[in-house]
C-alpha positions as CSV (number, residue, x, y, z in Angstrom):
1,M,9.4,-21.3,-5.3
2,T,5.9,-20.8,-4.0
3,S,6.0,-23.5,-1.3
4,Q,4.4,-23.0,2.1
5,R,7.8,-23.4,3.7
6,T,9.2,-20.5,1.6
7,R,6.3,-18.3,2.8
8,E,6.8,-19.3,6.4
9,R,10.4,-18.3,6.2
10,L,9.3,-14.8,5.0
11,L,6.8,-14.6,7.9
12,E,9.6,-15.5,10.4
13,R,11.8,-12.8,9.0
14,L,9.0,-10.2,9.2
15,F,8.4,-11.2,12.9
16,E,12.1,-10.9,13.6
17,E,12.0,-7.4,12.0
18,G,9.2,-6.3,14.4
19,I,5.9,-7.0,12.7
20,R,3.5,-8.1,15.4
21,D,-0.1,-7.6,14.0
22,L,-1.3,-11.1,13.5
23,K,-4.0,-10.0,10.9
24,V,-1.2,-8.5,8.8
25,L,1.0,-11.5,9.1
26,E,-1.9,-13.9,8.2
27,A,-2.8,-11.7,5.1
28,I,0.8,-12.0,3.9
29,R,0.8,-15.7,4.5
30,R,-2.3,-16.2,2.4
31,T,-1.4,-13.9,-0.4
32,P,0.4,-15.4,-3.5
33,R,3.0,-12.6,-4.0
34,H,4.4,-14.5,-7.1
35,L,1.2,-13.6,-9.0
36,F,2.0,-9.9,-8.7
37,V,5.3,-10.0,-10.6
38,D,6.4,-11.2,-14.0
39,E,6.9,-14.9,-14.3
40,A,10.6,-14.4,-14.7
41,L,10.8,-12.9,-11.2
42,A,8.4,-15.3,-9.5
43,H,11.3,-17.3,-8.0
44,R,12.2,-14.2,-6.0
45,A,8.7,-13.3,-4.9
46,Y,9.1,-14.5,-1.3
47,E,12.4,-12.7,-0.7
48,D,12.1,-9.6,1.5
49,T,13.0,-7.3,-1.3
50,A,11.4,-4.9,-3.8
51,L,10.9,-6.1,-7.3
52,P,10.3,-4.2,-10.6
53,I,6.9,-4.3,-12.2
54,G,7.5,-2.1,-15.2
55,H,6.6,1.5,-16.0
56,N,9.5,2.5,-13.6
57,Q,7.5,1.2,-10.7
58,T,8.3,-1.4,-8.0
59,L,6.6,-3.9,-5.9
60,S,7.5,-2.9,-2.3
61,Q,9.4,-5.3,-0.1
62,P,7.1,-7.4,2.2
63,Y,8.5,-5.7,5.3
64,I,7.5,-2.3,4.1
65,V,4.1,-3.5,3.0
66,A,3.6,-5.1,6.4
67,R,5.0,-2.1,8.4
68,M,2.8,0.4,6.5
69,T,-0.3,-1.8,7.0
70,E,0.4,-2.3,10.7
71,L,0.9,1.4,11.2
72,L,-2.3,2.2,9.3
73,L,-4.4,-0.1,11.4
74,G,-3.0,1.0,14.7
75,G,-4.9,-1.8,16.3
76,R,-8.2,-0.5,15.1
77,E,-11.0,-1.9,12.9
78,L,-11.2,0.1,9.7
79,D,-14.1,0.5,7.2
80,K,-13.1,2.8,4.4
81,V,-9.4,3.1,3.4
82,L,-8.0,5.1,0.5
83,E,-4.9,3.7,-1.2
84,V,-3.0,6.1,-3.5
85,G,-1.0,4.0,-5.9
86,T,-2.4,0.6,-6.8
87,G,0.8,-0.5,-8.5
88,S,1.0,-4.2,-8.8
89,G,-2.0,-4.7,-6.5
90,Y,-0.1,-6.6,-3.8
91,Q,-0.4,-3.9,-1.1
92,T,-4.0,-3.6,-2.2
93,A,-4.5,-7.3,-1.6
94,I,-3.0,-7.1,1.9
95,L,-5.2,-4.1,2.8
96,A,-8.3,-5.7,1.5
97,Q,-7.9,-8.6,3.9
98,V,-7.6,-6.5,7.0
99,V,-10.2,-3.7,6.3
100,E,-13.8,-3.6,5.1
101,R,-13.4,-1.6,1.9
102,V,-10.5,-0.3,-0.2
103,F,-10.7,2.6,-2.6
104,S,-7.6,2.4,-4.8
105,V,-6.3,5.1,-7.2
106,E,-3.7,4.5,-9.9
107,R,-2.4,6.9,-12.5
108,I,-0.9,4.2,-14.8
109,L,-3.7,2.4,-16.6
110,P,-1.9,-0.9,-17.6
111,L,-0.8,-1.4,-14.0
112,Q,-4.3,-0.9,-12.7
113,E,-5.8,-3.3,-15.3
114,R,-3.3,-6.0,-14.4
115,A,-3.9,-5.5,-10.7
116,K,-7.7,-5.8,-11.2
117,T,-7.2,-9.1,-13.0
118,V,-4.9,-10.6,-10.3
119,L,-7.2,-9.5,-7.4
120,R,-10.2,-11.0,-9.2
121,D,-8.3,-14.2,-9.8
122,I,-7.5,-14.6,-6.0
123,D,-11.1,-13.7,-5.2
124,I,-10.6,-10.3,-3.6
125,R,-13.9,-8.4,-4.1
126,N,-13.9,-5.4,-1.7
127,V,-11.7,-3.1,-3.8
128,V,-13.0,-0.2,-6.0
129,F,-10.6,1.2,-8.5
130,R,-10.1,4.6,-10.1
131,H,-7.7,5.7,-12.9
132,A,-6.7,9.2,-11.8
133,D,-3.9,11.4,-10.5
134,G,-3.4,10.2,-6.9
135,N,-2.4,13.6,-5.6
136,W,-6.1,14.5,-5.6
137,G,-7.2,11.3,-3.8
138,W,-10.8,10.3,-4.3
139,P,-13.0,12.9,-2.6
140,Q,-16.3,11.4,-3.7
141,Y,-16.1,8.6,-1.1
142,G,-14.3,10.5,1.7
143,P,-13.6,11.1,4.4
144,Y,-11.6,7.9,4.9
145,D,-10.8,6.1,8.2
146,A,-7.2,5.8,6.9
147,I,-5.1,6.7,3.8
148,L,-2.1,4.8,2.6
149,V,0.2,6.3,-0.1
150,T,2.7,4.1,-2.0
151,A,4.8,6.7,-3.7
152,A,6.7,9.7,-2.2
153,P,5.7,13.3,-2.6
154,P,8.0,16.1,-1.5
155,E,5.3,17.1,1.0
156,V,2.0,15.6,2.1
157,P,-0.6,16.6,-0.5
158,A,-3.1,19.0,1.2
159,E,-6.0,17.5,-0.7
160,L,-5.3,14.1,0.9
161,L,-5.3,15.7,4.4
162,T,-8.8,17.0,3.8
163,Q,-10.1,13.5,2.9
164,L,-8.8,12.0,6.2
165,A,-11.5,11.5,8.8
166,D,-11.1,13.0,12.3
167,G,-9.1,10.4,14.3
168,G,-7.9,8.9,11.0
169,R,-4.4,7.8,10.2
170,M,-2.3,8.4,7.0
171,V,0.8,6.4,6.2
172,I,2.9,8.0,3.5
173,P,6.6,8.2,2.4
174,V,7.7,11.9,2.3
175,G,10.7,13.5,0.8
176,E,12.9,13.7,-2.3
177,H,16.6,13.0,-1.7
178,E,15.9,11.7,1.8
179,Q,12.5,10.0,2.4
180,Y,10.9,9.1,5.6
181,L,7.9,6.9,6.2
182,T,5.5,9.3,8.0
183,L,2.4,8.6,10.1
184,V,-0.1,11.5,10.1
185,I,-2.9,11.4,12.7
186,R,-5.8,13.8,12.4
187,E,-7.1,15.4,15.6
188,G,-9.8,17.9,14.6
189,D,-8.1,20.5,12.5
190,Q,-4.6,19.4,13.7
191,F,-2.4,16.9,11.9
192,I,0.1,15.3,14.1
193,R,3.1,13.9,12.2
194,H,5.5,11.2,13.3
195,Q,8.6,10.2,11.3
196,V,8.9,6.5,11.5
197,E,12.0,5.3,9.5
198,P,13.9,6.1,6.3
199,V,12.6,4.5,3.1
200,R,13.0,4.6,-0.6
201,F,10.0,4.9,-2.8
202,V,9.3,6.0,-6.4
203,P,8.1,9.7,-6.5
204,L,4.4,10.5,-6.5
205,L,3.9,12.0,-9.9
206,S,1.1,14.1,-11.4
207,G,-1.1,13.3,-14.4
208,V,-2.2,10.0,-15.8
209,M,-0.9,7.4,-18.3
210,N,-3.2,5.4,-20.5
211,S,-0.6,3.1,-22.0
């Protein structure tokens, strides 16, 4: 179920699907994805598929996690990265292994608390958490070298654009009925947008949940 061979097969599949960043692939190799789902689903943890994590949220499929991380990096070294939507903490764990610092915002408190525990257990220490509405980002620590959003708004939130540093990259699923993974690159006051590929994410909702 959690054997190294099972993980290697997942990495081979990701490579076949076009993931080339060796830092991203190595982070996925090292990260025990089975710890981020309920024990009953652990046997499916290394399939390239999304899995439920409760509260109407999902753990994204490894390909999407790898693709978003690779796009975010763009071959660069990153210091400060904002993640909107901690969820299970799996994407957070991958990010934390390829950038210096992750600032992660989650609106559902029980998900955030569980993610904190798992990340602590696997000795990931360069993540700071905030329980808040992700539409507003985390302006206190901005601007960020990059912003990664793990839920889909109808349009890119204007507040997040203001927190992106000049030259920074944002990777975000955008849309309602049809969603596209979108890369936004800031050039001064201009935001250059590239549609990457169709995706399916849960919607980016407002407000917070404490239980």
